[in-house]
C-alpha positions as CSV (number, residue, x, y, z in Angstrom):
1,M,16.7,19.4,187.5
2,F,14.5,22.5,188.1
3,A,11.4,22.4,190.2
4,G,8.9,25.0,191.4
5,A,5.2,25.5,192.2
6,E,2.9,27.4,189.9
7,K,2.4,31.0,191.0
8,S,-1.4,30.7,190.8
9,D,-1.6,27.2,192.4
10,P,1.1,26.4,195.0
11,T,-0.2,22.8,195.1
12,K,0.9,22.2,191.5
13,L,4.6,21.4,191.1
14,L,6.4,21.7,187.7
15,T,9.7,19.8,187.4
16,I,12.1,19.9,184.5
17,I,14.6,17.1,184.2
18,K,17.1,16.5,181.4
19,F,17.6,12.9,180.6
20,D,20.3,11.5,178.4
21,S,17.9,9.6,176.3
22,V,14.2,8.6,175.9
23,E,15.1,5.2,177.2
24,T,16.5,6.8,180.5
25,M,13.3,8.8,180.9
26,Q,11.2,5.7,180.4
27,A,13.3,3.7,182.9
28,F,12.8,6.6,185.4
29,G,9.0,6.4,184.9
30,A,9.0,2.6,185.2
31,D,11.2,2.3,188.3
32,E,8.7,0.9,190.9
33,E,11.1,1.3,193.9
34,L,11.7,5.0,193.0
35,T,8.0,5.5,192.3
36,E,7.1,4.2,195.8
37,I,9.8,6.5,197.4
38,R,8.2,9.4,195.6
39,R,4.7,8.4,196.6
40,Q,5.8,8.1,200.3
41,A,7.4,11.6,200.0
42,G,4.0,13.0,199.0
43,A,4.1,12.9,195.2
44,V,0.7,12.2,193.6
45,I,2.0,9.8,190.9
46,E,-1.4,9.3,189.2
47,S,-1.6,12.9,188.1
48,G,2.0,13.1,186.9
49,L,2.6,13.9,183.2
50,M,5.9,13.4,181.3
51,T,6.3,15.6,178.2
52,P,9.4,15.1,176.1
53,I,10.8,18.2,174.4
54,S,12.9,18.4,171.3
55,D,16.6,17.7,171.2
56,E,17.1,21.5,170.5
57,F,17.1,23.4,173.8
58,F,19.1,25.9,175.8
59,T,20.0,26.3,179.5
60,N,22.0,28.7,181.6
61,Y,22.8,26.4,184.4
62,P,25.4,25.5,185.5
63,E,26.8,27.3,182.5
64,A,25.2,28.4,179.2
65,L,24.5,25.5,176.8
66,I,22.7,25.5,173.5
67,Q,22.2,22.2,171.8
68,H,20.9,22.0,168.2
């Protein structure tokens, strides 16, 4: 997971999470208990947006990985 605020708007957080599958991502979004914990921590759930990316990606953490 990577997370950071936008440089021009420190109130806007961008988080990138790698899920093993679309089903796992959907389960994360539908988990009511986790959603409530996030809300209590200050997350504004209603403005959240999940944007799936393709299965082809690269990362350099914890070590270089290119998947295609």
